[in-house]
C-alpha positions, 0 to 999 in steps of 0.5 A, a space after each residue: 335644410 336651412 344652412 346658416 353660419 351656426 349650422 353644425 357641420 355634422 348636421 349638413 353632412 348627415 343630410 347630404 353625405 355626398 357633400 364631404 367629397 365635394 368640399 374640396 371644390 370650395 377650398 382645398 384645405 377642406 381635405 384636412 377634414 378627412 383626417 383623424 383630427 378633422 373628424 374630431 373637429 367636425 363633431 361640434 364644429 359650425 359653419 362659422 368654425 369651419 370658415 375660420 379654419 380655412 380663412 373663408 367668410 362664413 356667409 360666402 361659405 353658406 352660399 357656396 354650400 347652398 349652390 353645390 347642394 342645389 346643383 347636385 339636386 338639379 335645382 340650379 
């Protein structure tokens, strides 16, 4: 999957359901996604929206997500 700052968070989590458990590795504030409001936010949120919520550069977030996916799939 090609991940950009415009990729919907739910599309990524649909493709990589295990990733939700590893998001707190990137930023502990991602734990908020496991709340009712977080689940509502995720329905339409892009990577850029998420990066604004946690104060992280969207391009760095994309790279970090790609690193975690590659590591999980044994491509590191």
